[in-house]
Steps between C-alpha positions, in 0.01 A plus 500: 500500500687585812261483799612846603317640197172330578269713700451358857121492460545274182756284663277436795193389302378180661501179297223315682177602676650405830763773446235752417456771769146641577153429361445208734126534452549409125803267497537380859433144582133411420441841332283524194756595240759243633229225470427616138862471418535162653202371317628632168147646441623860478256772402579807312555761765556864579753571779407834660713673756743780574847516348772279635287231661593212268257500205763431232684258724178304575432473126850361434465262790164363374659431161801323656279299734288381211787484248295689240642708217509862619444809284524853652387836350506849649192698436716809479688378197270242334230546247227280335752360264725377790201343661408310177861399449510343846170321456610359165823373666283349781287311243815320379657437844440168681323561835265764625707813481495777769478852355598756759413862437652756734294818560198361315294807608704682226362287217231671294162340437619379164815343654296337766244365235785341311556276795139376537494214247827341614398523862156354444637225282786401756777580248659707778439538874511866556666650810455881506666721759361834595533765775154643402146368583440239222127577514574834349788412277440159352204457252208294635526205256867453583449554873206242506755229365759582773522442872607805687759448781577795735852524604548676843766745594794311668500481874799624701595141580510426121724809448724386788543156335594667175756712677660197669528329160637804348771524763609143416523573131685831547757336733578246238521772232720736701694226681463692820260492790176709450265598772173704520509651843185725448214430272266804528649690205511198276132419589402865449675530163357173369137579591434127505634448151751208493679614198558846636618344834753276333617787263567707816689225678724439190566864438573591859728193562689561174545884596631414844737245356637753259569747777611247764764275353493233772311390804139425557241695288232634735176653363340725747230764449728791443714319242202373312346849480827643387557233224153521354508884499842486311385235253122563460491448119706176516271379777187566292638406161237228472216758514410463870438870525157455341315559829732771613451699188129482490500597863702820418268566208181471711655717787595762234143518381365516855755772577385705196846503325431452125870515417600208727185311391600520134855396579400190692248437222789512250701266709219249491443533133878470421503188715224325314223543772152379393311832412173339636677449847601884494146602399330271757703652771405852391132396501538392863675824585233716330247382749720439814703829489292737295132386534240770500762771516491457119259222389614541133840340611329158526325538168836592327680217666232250396519626143882465515475139607252423215719696246834314580316174493382560150798696365808347661856635477672719396207732450361426850806689648328827404164409666671379806699829516195711456310321774790497737556879470122561532489285821815659642357860446151417647407599850526211750256343737493164662164562657315215312777253595483596870124497500462141376773373731328669792166356404647150454663517850153604637338194322771272652418636841125524499437202250161464338282793645141475378379733224257755652127407412441818288795408271394152440346376179140427515391300186230303683188579700630315807821712492294823484284378791834438691582871430768430256559837320260692731604856550748516217531844338547492117763778457345617169176592663673767706648840423860480372454122476602452847318385818672451833467153628705216659682268258735330748409237765400664827823384656710702246281816474721801446814302423707681225703279279561748217723796585532728194854601405631860518467592132262702284271220391474310829449832684191555280396140606555604877288818453212303335515222771513761778190668340301174479599328827567794720598369843428134422848426348674824609656578165 
């Protein structure tokens, strides 16, 4: 195939660990994963990190370094039968095979279960790649048989190295000088994703070359922005808009626009997004952006997550739609989110303030003699089940962390707190 038709990101995949950019904490000289590769005693592993930081590339390099047979499955397109077929091939292949599963977090419990026996028996060495926390997405028996390696976002120096290499390749392709005179737009568009960065360099250099028939091809911020805007679908043809679309979806819910929310939901469903990922993000939003303005939002979002986990697609699209519309139409409040962050900031500043004596537990006679629990008022012994007393350390008396939002439910909470605490918290 003519090299012009090979995506730049694919052409630039490194062939050795020394050519690999980033993740020095794992594969740098003396790092744990590099030592495991050199020893040949490679554990099954989960590579956890954001998109475009080199998970697939690292899996390929490990296979090349160890000269082991390599099988690859995508969790989006593979089922239990595909897993069993690969395992059967591995049984009849000389050498310890590596089975790479991209987006392993999308595998169901049954699909993950089908891997257990082969991983435990050493028929395959599993390398799973995921952008999601494996503690939540990988079943415990499989996770216990794997070492989890965390891949970090690429540093600016890593991205600069990739840009320098990309310029060299594009100069050979186009047979003309290529220069990146400004990097801000490329770095911003890539968001630390190497694949997005290389896609942007390739697209922009080709676009400028088409418009400018000779001379040096110069990529500056304005040209990069213009080229990407004109060719957004080409730039994102590999599905890199995953995080942009979930961001638009969440912002539509927060902004109380059910029509936009359902549109972005449809975009994710049509693109094959994991329904559990969508449901999990709505679960977070229900507390962060709605909270006590409508406590039922969290309950519905929680039920939605459970339902899509059990039911799967395509039926889950209806449950996701119902929940998204409900969340979009709910009153909004970020009061709980602001309250805990304010309290955490106070804890960071004041550290471990002692618990007031009257609030301490007093299970022994000595503790009672030391006045532990003395003076505590048991709320249920008082009218209205409320007794005014101090619950914060003396240094923080009167500090207000929770500020009710301006909505019907939280205004009720404000009135109740004002009635109970009067001038103490000034609600």
